C-alpha positions in Angstrom: -11.9 28.9 -0.6 -11.9 27.4 2.6 -9.8 24.5 1.0 -7.0 26.9 -0.1 -5.2 26.9 3.1 -4.6 23.0 3.8 -3.9 22.7 0.1 -0.9 25.5 0.1 0.4 23.6 2.7 0.4 20.4 1.3 2.2 21.8 -1.8 4.6 23.5 0.7 5.4 20.5 2.0 6.1 18.5 -1.2 8.1 21.4 -2.5 10.4 20.5 0.5 10.6 17.0 0.4 13.6 15.6 -1.3 11.9 12.0 -2.0 8.9 13.9 -3.4 10.9 16.1 -5.9 12.9 13.2 -6.7 10.4 10.9 -7.8 8.7 14.0 -9.7 12.0 14.3 -11.8 12.4 11.3 -12.5 8.3 10.8 -13.6 9.0 13.8 -15.8 11.8 12.0 -17.7 10.0 8.8 -18.4 7.1 11.3 -19.9 9.5 12.4 -22.0 11.0 9.1 -23.2 9.0 6.0 -22.2 12.0 3.7 -22.5 14.2 5.5 -19.9 14.4 3.5 -17.0 15.5 3.3 -13.4 19.1 2.3 -14.3 19.7 4.9 -16.6 18.2 7.6 -14.0 20.8 6.3 -11.0 23.7 6.1 -13.5 23.0 10.3 -14.6 23.4 10.4 -10.4 26.3 8.2 -10.2 24.2 6.3 -7.4 23.3 2.1 -7.6 19.7 1.9 -8.7 18.5 0.0 -5.6 19.5 3.1 -3.6 17.3 5.3 -5.4 14.6 2.9 -5.3 14.7 2.5 -1.5 14.8 6.9 -1.1 11.9 6.4 -3.6 10.3 4.5 -1.3 11.1 5.8 2.0 13.4 3.1 2.7 16.2 5.2 3.0 16.8 8.7 4.1 19.5 10.7 1.4 22.1 12.0 3.4 22.8 15.8 2.8 26.1 14.8 0.6 23.3 12.7 -1.4 20.9 16.1 -1.5 23.6 18.0 -2.5 25.2 16.1 -5.2 22.0 14.9 -6.9 20.7 18.5 -6.6 23.9 19.7 -8.5 23.4 17.2 -11.2 19.3 17.7 -11.7 19.9 21.5 -11.5 17.3 22.8 -8.4 17.8 25.9 -7.3 19.7 26.9 -4.0 16.7 27.4 -2.5 15.1 24.0 -3.4 18.0 22.5 -1.9 18.5 24.3 1.4 14.7 23.6 1.8 15.2 19.7 1.1 18.4 19.7 3.5 16.5 21.7 6.4 13.7 19.3 6.1 15.9 16.2 6.2 17.6 17.6 9.3 14.7 18.2 10.9 12.9 14.9 10.7 15.7 12.6 11.0 17.0 13.5 14.2 16.7 10.8 16.0 17.7 8.4 13.1 13.9 8.0 12.1 12.1 8.2 8.5 9.3 11.0 9.1 6.0 8.7 9.1 4.2 9.9 5.8 7.2 8.2 4.1 7.0 4.5 5.6 4.0 4.1 5.3 2.5 0.3 5.4 0.3 -1.3 3.0 -1.9 -4.1 4.5 -1.7 -7.3 2.4 -4.7 -8.7 2.2 -5.4 -12.0 3.5 -5.5 -13.6 0.1 -2.4 -12.3 -1.0 -1.1 -12.8 2.5 -1.7 -16.8 2.1 0.4 -16.9 -1.3 3.9 -15.4 0.2 3.4 -17.0 3.8 6.6 -18.4 3.8 9.3 -16.5 5.3 11.5 -16.4 2.0 9.3 -14.3 0.1 9.9 -11.3 2.7 13.5 -12.5 3.1 13.5 -11.9 -1.2 12.0 -8.3 -0.9 15.0 -7.4 1.7 17.8 -9.0 -0.6 17.0 -6.6 -3.4 18.3 -4.2 -1.0 21.6 -5.8 -0.3 24.6 -4.3 -2.1 25.6 -6.4 -4.9 22.3 -8.3 -5.1 21.9 -10.2 -8.0 18.4 -10.6 -10.0 18.8 -14.6 -10.1 17.2 -17.0 -8.4 20.1 -19.4 -8.0 22.0 -16.3 -6.4 19.0 -15.8 -4.0 18.6 -19.3 -2.9 22.0 -19.5 -2.3 22.3 -16.5 -0.2 18.8 -17.9 2.1 19.8 -21.4 2.0 16.4 -22.3 0.2 16.4 -24.4 -3.4 16.5 -22.5 -6.7 12.8 -23.5 -7.3 11.7 -22.1 -4.5 13.3 -18.9 -5.0 12.3 -19.2 -8.9 8.9 -19.3 -7.6 8.9 -17.1 -5.1 9.8 -14.4 -7.4 7.1 -15.1 -9.5 4.6 -15.0 -7.0 6.3 -11.5 -5.9 6.1 -9.9 -9.2 2.5 -11.1 -9.7 1.1 -9.2 -6.9 3.2 -6.0 -7.5 5.7 -6.0 -5.1 8.5 -6.2 -7.5 9.1 -6.2 -11.4 11.7 -6.6 -14.3 14.4 -4.0 -14.6 16.8 -5.2 -17.4 18.1 -8.6 -16.3 17.7 -8.4 -12.9 14.5 -7.2 -10.2 13.6 -3.9 -8.7 10.7 -3.2 -5.6 8.0 -1.2 -6.6 8.4 1.3 -3.6 5.4 -0.8 -2.0 6.0 -1.4 1.7 3.8 -4.1 2.9 2.9 -5.3 6.1 1.0 -8.6 6.9 -0.4 -7.3 11.1 -3.8 -6.7 11.6 -4.7 -6.9 15.6 -6.3 -9.7 16.7 -5.6 -11.6 13.5 -4.3 -15.0 14.3 -5.3 -16.8 10.5 -3.7 -20.3 9.4 -1.2 -18.3 7.2 -0.3 -16.0 10.2 0.5 -18.7 12.4 2.7 -20.9 9.5 5.0 -18.1 9.3 5.1 -17.0 13.1 6.0 -20.9 13.4 8.6 -20.4 10.9 10.2 -17.4 12.2 10.3 -18.7 16.1 12.1 -22.2 14.6 14.8 -20.1 13.1 15.4 -18.2 16.1 15.9 -21.4 17.5 17.9 -22.3 15.0 20.0 -19.4 15.7 20.5 -19.8 19.5 23.2 -22.9 18.1 24.1 -21.5 14.8 24.9 -17.8 15.2 27.9 -15.9 16.2 27.2 -14.3 19.6 28.5 -11.2 17.8 26.0 -11.9 15.2 22.5 -11.7 17.2 20.6 -10.8 20.3 18.6 -13.1 22.0 17.3 -11.9 25.6 14.1 -11.9 27.2 12.4 -10.4 30.6 10.2 -11.6 32.7 7.9 -8.7 34.5 4.7 -9.0 36.7 2.1 -6.3 34.4 -0.8 -4.6 34.3 -2.6 -6.5 31.7 -4.9 -3.8 30.8 -1.7 -1.8 29.1 -1.1 -4.9 26.9 -3.2 -3.2 24.0 -0.7 0.2 24.4 2.3 -2.3 24.8 1.7 -3.3 21.3 1.3 -0.2 19.5 4.6 0.5 21.2 6.0 -2.4 20.1 5.1 -2.2 16.8 6.6 1.7 16.6 9.9 0.4 18.2 10.3 -2.4 15.2 9.4 0.5 12.7 11.9 3.0 14.5 14.5 0.4 14.5 14.0 -0.9 11.4 15.0 2.3 9.9 17.6 3.1 12.1 19.2 -0.1 10.8 18.3 0.1 6.9 20.2 3.8 6.9 23.6 2.6 5.6 25.2 -0.1 3.6 23.1 -2.9 3.3 24.7 -5.9 3.1 22.6 -8.7 5.3 19.0 -9.2 5.7 18.0 -9.5 9.2 14.7 -11.1 11.3 13.4 -9.3 14.4 11.0 -11.4 15.9 9.2 -9.7 19.1 7.3 -11.7 21.5 5.3 -10.7 24.9 2.8 -13.7 26.3 1.7 -14.6 29.6 3.7 -17.5 31.5 1.3 -17.8 34.7 -2.3 -18.3 34.6 -5.1 -16.1 36.2 -5.7 -16.3 39.3 -8.3 -15.5 41.6 -7.1 -13.0 44.5 -7.8 -14.1 48.2 -8.2 -12.0 50.9 -7.7 -13.8 54.3 -9.7 -13.0 57.2 
């Protein structure tokens, strides 16, 4: 069969992918015991549930130490362990997650309208912060919003299947979402962009210098390169996100990148 080769390659790739293998280990346990939870799985691995959830979703890479400890706990073969470590080192030399593990799902316009206020996305990231408490009041204090806003936001995120209840708290479902569509300038997008820019303006006066980096560059450019520049910026955002999320996550940050013209289009004139 012509498909034998590709199928074999896919199977080999999945067998050497620690994230996929770990997900399967958890799924197998859930099949045997429908009441088995992510929290119980994390306790077995001597890890916190948020860290395991982040590995599942591809938001955090597993270190060699974590891979080794987990493999020993779950009884992986030495060949599997070596494959996981080899693939991890090969893929993460630059501190980046492999593209297939950070695939982003585009939110529908209707869904995005519901959560276009900035704090919805901030709450999604708060779930990854060490010490997170799944209470609206805790989220409200962390983000300086009202408890009502936090409670409604949690309920909206749950309705969109971006988070789910786990015991008395919340965990992410593993979806990585984006609201970015090239050329899209809907009212909801503009609403979020205004909020983000206003928060950046507030940070100029109210955030300590060592906690921020607000800089700009002014340059004369070839405007024909703008479409490619947007791709470079998108890759930079995701690469930087992967780099900064690899470690102890203790606070939620927001990155805003703006590229816009400050001069008008002028007709060139040749003097004779």
